[in-house]
N, C-alpha and C positions, 0 to 999 in steps of 0.2 A: 686576194691572194694567186695567182697563179703557178700547178705545176706544169712545168713538164711533162710534155704526149705521153714519154717514158717511162716517164713516174708515174704518170695515174696509171699505167698499165699492168705497171709492176703493185702497186699496190689492190686493182682490182683482183686481178690475180689471184694473192697471195688467200687475201680475205674471200675467196672465192672454192678454195682450198683450203681454207682451214673449215669452211665449213659444210665443204661434201667428205670433209675429216670428222667432223662433231659428225655428222647425219652419223656418215657408215659404222665408226664409234659405237651409235648414242642406236641407232639401233640396228645392224647384224651382230642377230644374235647367234652365240659359239655355238649352239643347240640348229642353229639350221638344218636339215640333210639326217642323214643316218648317224642310227644309232646302238650297242649291243653291249647289253650288262650283265652280271654277274651279284643275287643278291641271296641274302639268310637274317635268320632274325628268330621269332616265333611264330608260331601256329598252331590255332586255338581251331575246335572242331567243337562245335553246338549237334547231336545226335539226341535228335524227341525221343520221347518213350517210347519200347514195341508196344504194340499188340501184333496181332494171330489168329488162329488155330490150325487143329488137326483131325482131319477128319474118316471115318469109315464108316465110306456111304455101303450099301442099302445102313449099318448100323449106330443110325439116328442116336443110340442108346448111349451113344462108343464114344462120342465127339468132345471135347479138346478147345476149352480158349487161353490163349495165353497171352503173355500179360508179363512187362516187365519195365521197367523206370527207365529217362531219360540219364547223360555220357555227359560229358567231356571231356577232351584226349585232345592234344599236339606232340607237338614237339618242334623243331630248328629247321625250314624247308630250305633249298634248296632252287636258288625260281634264277630261268635264263630267258632272255628278254628279248628284244630288239625293236626295229623304228621305222619311223621316220615322218621327222617334222619343216608343216612347208607353212612359210614367213605368211603371216597373213596381212598387219602391219607392222609397224612401225617397234609395235608393246608387245604386238597378238601373234601365236603359231598356231599348229594344227592342224596334229599327233594323229598316228594309226599306228598303233602296231602290237606286237603280240607276246604269248610272258604262257612259261612251260616249269610247270613242279615236277622237277627230279625223281625224285623221294618219297615214297615211302613211308604214310601212317598212320599206322594198328590201335587202334584202341584195346583194353585194357576186358578183363573177360565181359563178358552181359549174364551178368543171374536174369534168367525173366523162370517166371512163376507156371503153373499149369493148374486150369482145373475146371472143371463140371462141365459143360455149356450145357445151355441151360432143358434142362429134358434131360442130361443123361449121367446113365448113373458107374459106368466106368472104374468115377476114386471113389473110394472106399470112403467114405462120412469119414474125419480126423483125422484122414493122410493128405503128406504134402507133396504135390515133384515141383523139384527145381533142377531146373538144365543148368551146365557146366561149359564154358571152353566156346563159349560162342562168344562172338569177336567181329567187328564190322572192321576193314581194311581200306583205303585211300590213294590212292596214283591216278599219273597220268594227268592232271590233273589243266589244264589245257588252258589260257586266255586271250579274246582280244575285243578290240577297244578304241576308241576315236579315245586322245588328251587334250581336249585344247592345256593350251596355256598364258600363261607373258613371266611374261623377260623382265625382271627384274633392271639387269642392265642383262651387260652384254655378258660376264660372263655368272648366269644369275637363275633361275627360273622354276616358278612354281605354277600345277599342271594341277589336272586333275581326271581323269578316265572313269568312262561309262564302256558296256561291252554286252557281253553272252560270256560263259562260260562254262568249262565242260568236264567229272573226273568219275575216272573209275571207282568206283566202289562194291565190292567183294564180301559177301556177306558168310564166314565162316563158321561152320553149322557143332548145336552142339557135336561130344566129347563125353560127356558120359551123362547122367542123370541119377541122379540122389534121391535117391523115397522114404518118407521112413512117415513110421508109421501111425494113431493113431496112440499107440501106449511110448513116441518116441526113438523103437526101434528102425533103424535106416541100415541100408542097400544101394550099394552102392548098379550099374548096368552102364557101358560103356559099350563105345561104339565107332562105329567107322567116320564121318565126320562130313568129309567136306564141303563144297564149299555149290559157292549163288554169285552169281555179274551182272551187274547190269551200268549204261554209263547213264548218269545227272548231268541234265543238264536244270541252267542259273544262267545272272548274272551278277554280274558287276559295279563296283564302285571304288572307283581309292581316292590318293588327294595323297601329293610329296609337294620335291626337294632336290633340289638339283644343281647342283656350284662349280663350273671347275676349279677342276686341283692344278694342271698343269697342260695348254699341250693338246685340246682337246680329252685327257682322263678327266675325269669325273667323276665328282660320291653326292648317293644321292638318300632320300630315307624319304619310305610311302608309307600307310599305313590303307589296304585294302580288303573289301568286305564280301563275299559275296557268297546266294540266298541258294538254294538249291530244289528238284521239285522228290519229294518227300519215298527214299529210298522202299521197292518192297520188290518181294521173291512168295515163288513155287518151290513146293519141287512132295518128288513123290519118298517116305519114308517107308523101308522097307528093314533095317539093323534092328537091332537087341535095345534101343530108346526109343523104337513102335512100337513094340513088340512086346513091353515093359507090363503096360497100360493098358492090352487086346485079350479079347478073346484068342482063345490059336486059330480060332475059323477066319480071325482077319488078318490079312497074309497081308499089308502097306495099309496105309495110310495117307493120302495130298494134310501136306502145308501147307500151310504160310503168313511168313512176316513184314510185319510193314511196321517202319517208323513213319512218328509222325512228323516230322522235320530234319531236314539239314542245313544250317549254315556255319562259313568259317570266317576266319581274318586272322588278316598276318599283317607283321607291324615284321617293315624291311627293314636293312638298311645295307646298302655296298657300290658298286665302283660300276666303271660302264665310258663308254669312248665315244663323243659326237668326234667323227668321220666330215 
């Protein structure tokens, strides 16, 4: 059967239009381009065991070893994020993003003990020294990452995250020391406390899912794991806590404190907007 030329053109135009519309609906992810988002949930921080020393050079027999247990602490974070997705193919996108944790997370008290270092006799036999009031505070966590993503359909996206993470760590020093003698008598020495700060760098890996709610507004869930370099601090102590077990001829001590590790995990839920 021979169709009129005008009818044939109309049919072909309709087919081409349908294919184009279908292809665009399939290929154009709503997440291509810029995005901004905010999230919260739960953050868990794992702090490795504490070790260190308190040295009164050149008084070798006055050196003290510091030991403390590991600790896990956390709370609800507030994470602000932004980034951009480029379309790599019909179903794949490549993104570059950054996020910032706006809230501070602080550990509970980290008790640790002091004992004689090898060859030291400054702490009498049977006596124990326990430091109190020590905490570690995490703040200003910043992540920069690549995020390859797969478009399930136009409005749904699963993605990975891999990149660099940095967090500020503040070591809040001991505020009191409990000294217990061999016969069970305890005395408490108070000090001025103080703090030491450093920045810990490390890696970030994560996994998430996003879905458009309406007109660019989307919801998402995400899990992130961050592994950092071990925090370490050093200072000169010359307050009552240090002098509590020092000879009167020793005016101060050089104190070091190092944690075995620092790792963080975040489980997040949030809202964002794809521009």
